[in-house]
C-alpha positions in Angstrom: 27.9 28.5 5.7 29.5 31.9 4.8 26.0 33.3 5.1 25.6 31.7 8.4 28.6 33.3 9.7 27.9 36.6 8.3 24.4 36.6 9.8 25.8 35.4 13.3 28.4 38.2 13.2 25.9 40.8 12.4 23.7 39.5 15.4 26.8 39.9 17.7 27.3 43.5 16.5 23.6 44.2 17.2 23.1 45.7 20.7 26.9 45.6 21.2 26.8 46.7 24.8 24.5 43.7 25.6 27.1 41.4 23.8 30.0 42.9 25.5 28.4 42.6 28.9 27.8 38.9 28.2 31.4 38.4 27.3 32.7 40.2 30.3 30.1 38.6 32.8 31.3 35.2 31.5 34.9 35.9 31.4 34.9 37.1 35.1 33.5 33.7 36.1 35.9 31.7 34.0 38.9 33.7 35.2 38.1 32.8 38.9 37.2 29.4 38.0 40.3 28.7 36.1 42.6 30.5 38.6 41.6 28.6 41.8 40.9 25.4 39.6 44.6 25.6 38.5 45.9 26.2 42.0 44.1 23.2 43.5 44.7 20.9 40.7 48.4 21.6 40.7 48.6 21.2 44.6 47.2 17.7 44.3 49.7 16.5 41.9 53.2 15.0 42.3 55.9 14.5 39.4 55.2 10.7 39.6 51.4 10.7 39.2 51.8 8.0 36.7 53.0 5.7 39.4 51.4 7.2 42.5 49.0 4.2 43.0 52.0 2.1 43.3 54.1 4.1 45.8 53.4 3.6 49.6 55.0 5.5 52.6 55.8 2.9 55.2 55.6 3.8 58.8 56.2 1.5 61.8 54.5 3.1 64.9 56.9 2.8 67.7 55.6 5.8 69.6 53.8 5.7 73.1 50.0 4.5 73.1 48.8 8.0 73.7 50.6 9.4 70.4 48.0 11.2 68.1 48.8 11.1 64.5 46.2 13.5 63.6 46.8 13.3 59.8 48.6 10.9 57.6 51.3 13.5 57.1 52.4 12.9 60.7 53.0 9.4 60.5 56.1 8.5 62.5 59.3 8.1 60.3 61.2 4.9 60.8 63.8 4.5 63.7 67.2 3.1 62.4 66.3 -0.3 63.9 63.1 -0.4 62.1 64.5 0.9 58.7 67.2 -2.0 58.9 64.7 -4.6 59.4 62.4 -3.5 56.6 65.5 -3.0 54.3 66.7 -6.5 55.0 63.3 -8.2 54.7 62.8 -6.8 50.9 66.3 -6.6 49.8 66.0 -9.4 47.4 62.3 -9.0 46.6 61.7 -8.0 43.0 58.3 -7.1 43.6 58.9 -4.5 46.4 61.4 -1.9 45.9 62.4 0.2 49.1 64.1 3.6 49.6 65.0 5.4 52.6 65.9 9.0 53.2 66.1 11.8 55.7 66.2 15.6 55.3 69.4 17.3 56.2 71.2 20.6 55.5 74.8 21.9 55.0 76.9 24.6 53.4 77.9 23.9 49.8 81.2 25.5 48.8 84.1 24.9 46.3 87.5 24.1 47.3 89.0 27.0 45.8 86.3 29.4 47.5 86.0 31.1 44.1 82.1 31.4 44.5 79.9 32.4 47.3 78.9 29.4 49.6 75.3 28.1 49.3 73.2 26.9 52.2 71.2 23.8 51.0 68.5 21.8 52.3 69.2 18.3 50.9 68.3 14.5 51.3 70.4 11.7 52.6 69.2 8.7 50.6 70.0 5.3 49.3 70.6 4.4 45.6 67.0 3.3 45.0 65.7 6.9 45.9 66.5 8.2 42.2 64.6 5.4 40.3 61.8 5.1 42.7 60.9 8.8 42.6 61.9 9.1 38.9 64.4 11.9 39.5 65.5 13.5 36.1 69.0 14.0 35.3 70.8 16.6 33.2 74.4 15.4 33.6 75.8 12.1 34.9 73.7 9.6 36.9 73.1 8.4 40.5 75.8 6.6 42.4 75.8 2.9 42.4 74.5 0.8 45.4 78.0 -0.3 46.3 78.9 3.4 46.5 76.6 4.0 49.4 79.4 5.0 51.8 81.3 7.0 49.4 82.1 11.0 49.5 79.8 11.6 46.4 76.9 13.8 45.7 74.2 14.6 43.4 73.5 18.3 42.8 70.1 20.0 41.8 70.2 22.2 38.8 69.8 25.2 41.0 72.8 24.4 43.1 74.9 23.7 39.9 74.0 26.9 38.5 75.1 28.8 41.6 78.3 26.9 42.1 79.4 26.0 38.5 77.2 28.4 36.2 75.3 25.6 34.9 78.2 23.7 33.3 78.5 20.0 33.5 80.1 19.4 37.0 80.5 15.7 36.9 83.8 14.8 38.3 84.3 18.1 40.0 84.5 18.6 43.8 82.3 20.6 46.2 83.0 20.9 49.9 80.5 20.3 52.8 81.6 20.3 56.5 85.3 20.7 55.3 85.1 17.5 53.5 85.4 17.1 49.6 82.7 15.2 47.7 82.8 14.1 44.0 79.8 15.5 41.9 78.5 12.3 40.1 75.3 13.8 38.7 73.1 16.9 38.2 69.5 16.5 38.6 66.6 18.9 37.8 63.7 18.5 40.3 62.2 21.9 39.5 59.0 19.9 38.4 58.5 18.7 42.0 55.9 21.2 42.9 56.0 19.6 46.4 58.6 18.2 48.5 56.7 15.0 49.1 59.8 12.7 49.6 60.1 13.8 53.3 56.3 13.9 53.8 56.2 17.7 54.4 54.7 18.2 51.0 56.2 21.7 51.0 55.8 23.9 47.8 58.3 26.6 48.4 61.7 24.9 48.6 63.1 21.6 47.4 66.4 19.5 47.8 69.3 21.3 46.4 71.6 18.1 46.8 71.3 14.4 47.6 74.2 12.5 49.4 74.5 8.7 50.1 72.6 7.6 53.3 75.7 5.7 54.6 78.0 8.6 54.1 75.4 10.8 55.9 75.6 8.6 58.8 79.3 8.2 58.9 80.0 11.8 58.9 77.0 12.9 60.9 75.1 15.0 58.6 72.4 16.6 60.8 68.7 15.4 60.8 66.3 18.3 60.6 62.4 18.3 59.9 59.9 16.0 62.0 61.6 13.6 64.2 59.4 12.2 66.9 60.8 10.3 69.9 59.1 8.2 72.6 58.9 10.0 75.9 62.0 8.4 77.4 63.9 9.8 74.6 62.6 13.3 74.3 65.3 15.0 76.5 68.1 13.6 74.1 66.3 14.6 70.7 68.4 17.7 70.3 71.6 15.8 70.7 70.3 13.2 68.2 69.7 15.8 65.7 73.2 17.2 65.6 75.6 14.7 67.0 75.5 11.1 68.7 74.8 9.1 65.7 75.5 5.9 67.4 73.1 6.8 70.2 70.4 7.7 67.6 70.7 4.3 66.0 69.6 2.6 69.2 67.0 5.4 70.1 63.3 5.2 69.9 63.4 8.2 67.6 62.0 8.2 64.1 63.7 10.2 61.3 64.1 7.9 58.2 61.3 8.1 55.7 60.5 4.7 54.0 58.9 4.5 50.5 57.9 1.2 48.9 57.4 0.8 45.2 55.1 -2.2 44.4 55.1 -4.3 41.2 52.4 -2.9 38.8 51.8 -6.3 37.4 51.1 -7.8 40.6 49.9 -4.7 42.7 47.4 -6.4 45.0 49.7 -9.4 45.8 52.5 -7.0 46.5 50.5 -4.8 48.9 49.3 -7.9 50.6 52.7 -9.1 50.9 54.0 -5.7 52.5 51.0 -5.6 54.7 51.7 -9.3 56.0 55.3 -8.4 56.7 54.3 -5.1 58.5 51.8 -6.8 60.7 54.1 -9.8 61.6 57.0 -7.6 62.4 54.6 -5.2 64.6 53.5 -8.4 66.5 57.2 -9.5 66.9 58.0 -6.2 68.3 55.1 -5.9 70.7 56.1 -9.3 72.3 59.6 -7.6 72.9 57.8 -4.7 74.7 57.7 -2.2 71.9 55.0 -1.2 69.5 52.3 -0.6 72.3 50.2 1.8 70.2 46.8 0.5 68.8 47.8 1.3 65.3 51.2 -0.4 65.0 51.9 0.5 61.4 50.6 2.8 58.4 50.9 1.9 54.8 49.8 5.1 53.0 49.5 5.4 48.9 51.0 8.3 47.6 47.7 8.9 45.6 45.9 9.1 48.9 48.4 11.7 50.2 47.9 13.9 47.1 44.3 13.9 47.6 44.5 14.7 51.2 47.0 17.5 50.3 44.3 19.0 48.1 41.6 18.7 50.9 44.0 20.4 53.2 44.0 23.5 51.0 41.1 25.1 53.2 41.0 28.5 51.9 41.7 27.4 48.3 38.9 25.0 48.5 36.6 27.6 49.7 37.7 30.1 46.9 37.2 27.2 44.4 33.6 26.5 45.7 32.9 30.4 45.6 34.3 30.5 41.9 31.9 27.6 40.8 29.1 29.4 42.6 29.9 32.7 40.8 30.4 31.0 37.5 26.8 29.4 38.0 25.5 33.0 38.7 27.3 34.4 35.4 25.7 31.5 33.5 22.2 32.7 35.0 22.9 36.3 34.1 23.8 35.1 30.5 20.6 33.6 30.1 18.9 36.7 31.3 20.9 38.9 28.9 20.3 36.6 25.9 16.6 36.7 26.6 16.6 40.4 26.7 18.7 40.5 23.5 16.7 38.2 21.6 13.5 39.9 22.6 14.8 43.2 21.3 15.4 41.6 17.8 12.3 39.6 17.6 11.1 41.6 14.6 14.4 40.6 12.9 14.0 37.0 13.5 10.3 37.3 12.3 11.5 39.0 9.1 13.9 36.1 8.4 11.1 33.8 9.0 8.7 35.9 6.5 11.4 35.8 3.7 11.3 31.9 3.8 13.9 30.9 6.7 12.8 27.9 8.5 13.3 27.4 12.3 16.3 25.3 11.6 17.9 28.0 9.9 17.3 30.6 12.6 18.5 28.1 15.1 21.7 27.6 13.3 22.4 31.4 13.2 21.8 31.7 17.0 23.9 28.5 17.8 26.7 30.0 15.8 26.5 33.4 17.3 26.5 31.7 20.9 29.6 29.6 19.9 31.4 32.7 18.7 30.4 34.6 22.2 31.3 31.5 24.0 34.8 31.2 22.5 35.5 35.0 22.9 34.6 34.7 26.6 36.7 31.5 27.3 39.8 33.2 25.5 39.4 36.4 27.4 38.9 34.3 30.6 42.0 32.3 29.9 44.1 35.5 29.5 42.8 37.1 32.6 43.1 33.8 34.6 47.0 33.9 33.4 47.1 37.4 35.0 45.4 36.0 38.1 48.0 33.4 38.4 50.9 35.9 38.3 49.3 37.9 40.8 48.9 34.9 43.2 52.5 34.0 42.6 53.8 37.5 43.7 51.3 37.2 46.7 52.7 33.7 47.7 56.3 35.1 47.4 55.3 38.0 49.5 53.8 35.9 52.3 57.0 33.8 52.3 59.2 37.1 52.7 60.7 36.4 49.4 62.6 33.4 51.0 61.1 30.9 49.0 62.5 29.5 45.7 60.9 31.8 43.1 61.2 29.2 40.3 59.4 26.4 42.6 56.5 28.8 43.6 56.1 30.0 40.0 55.6 26.3 38.9 52.9 26.0 41.5 51.1 29.1 40.1 51.6 28.6 36.4 48.9 27.6 34.0 48.2 23.8 33.7 47.5 23.4 30.1 45.7 20.0 30.2 43.5 21.1 33.0 42.9 24.5 31.3 42.0 22.6 28.0 39.5 20.3 29.8 38.1 23.3 31.8 37.7 25.3 28.4 35.7 22.4 26.8 33.6 21.9 30.0 32.8 25.6 30.2 31.9 25.8 26.5 29.4 22.9 27.0 28.1 24.6 30.1 27.5 27.9 28.4 26.2 26.2 25.2 23.7 24.3 27.4 22.5 27.2 29.3 22.0 29.4 26.3 19.8 26.8 24.5 16.7 27.9 26.3 16.7 31.5 25.1 17.7 30.4 21.6 14.8 27.8 21.4 12.4 30.5 22.6 13.7 33.0 20.0 13.4 30.4 17.0 9.6 29.8 17.9 8.9 33.5 17.4 5.7 33.8 15.4 6.2 36.1 12.4 2.7 37.4 12.3 2.6 38.7 15.8 5.8 40.8 15.3 5.4 42.1 11.8 1.5 43.2 12.4 1.2 46.9 12.0 
């Protein structure tokens, strides 16, 4: 084996410019493929991928008949009335867990004004929110269900770092809207590459805090983001966003996002049960003069939303297809360079044959040489892809006018190690397969034809 490695290494050193050209040629194709592939792959992931097939976004379509959903991401959120109905229906159902939330914003401060206040986008949510979305905690824990109306708050790690220097803040007080809330937990959702919980799938900001849904309603925390209303309620929408919570509860305006987690052991039965309830409820509401749209409800799986999010990356998908095309061209170029290189050393191969080396031995030398060349190209491609992702990260920050959360964006444009390893294996196989033809041709070289004269 040692002799084979030495001969393969000598083969690489012969015609060094051609060898270097092959490595650079392949590395360029690998770099583009890994860079764009990583971005698209990460964009289609959520932090709860392992249960994405069990989680459904629940939408009951109260909108006018002419309402155009356009995409699954524009499914109407639940009105307060419909959210109460679906919550009551599945409150005691162990097979279907439901969580409700809406997006809000406020200024976080400390009672003693000792730090600079933090403007935060946050979620107002129920107690099931944390378990259903698998929110990881650093300190403390979520509030209990009976604390739904209490003045408590869960901070994200970023907010905790800004307000408390990263220390354990459980039991301490923060101030929002001139009211004090007790910190019961500190979460770290930096792994949430996209803010999917409010169906925006935004990749540049995330929740900096979560407050109880009951407290948010009682203290009129504003409702921001997508909030569609029926035609007769349009004029009051601005008022419903900032004030008049009681009016909002009776209005035909959707602002609550409902997520249902189904029992994994009875997934089909649970889905059928949820669908049956949505159909019956829609029929009941239609008989009362509501739900006049042709599609009265939508139950959308999180896996499907992730896939559609990847499909919606229009330019990224184009660049990825271009990267595959370029990599294919690089493989074809590699075959041509290998043919040229093998042609130039035909006499050396013939000499090996004349000295007693059989075809299999020659084949082993060249396969080992190709393996070494492929490995060098893949390693160089991985290094260049890392630099490419860093460049894309800075470009994304620039496009966001540096207002985005840098850590959030950095994770979006960081190397996905499992994907990179899978891609490296696939690329190695592709290069190896493409190089077989010139190697097989070289191993069949007739000694007499090359050594004559």
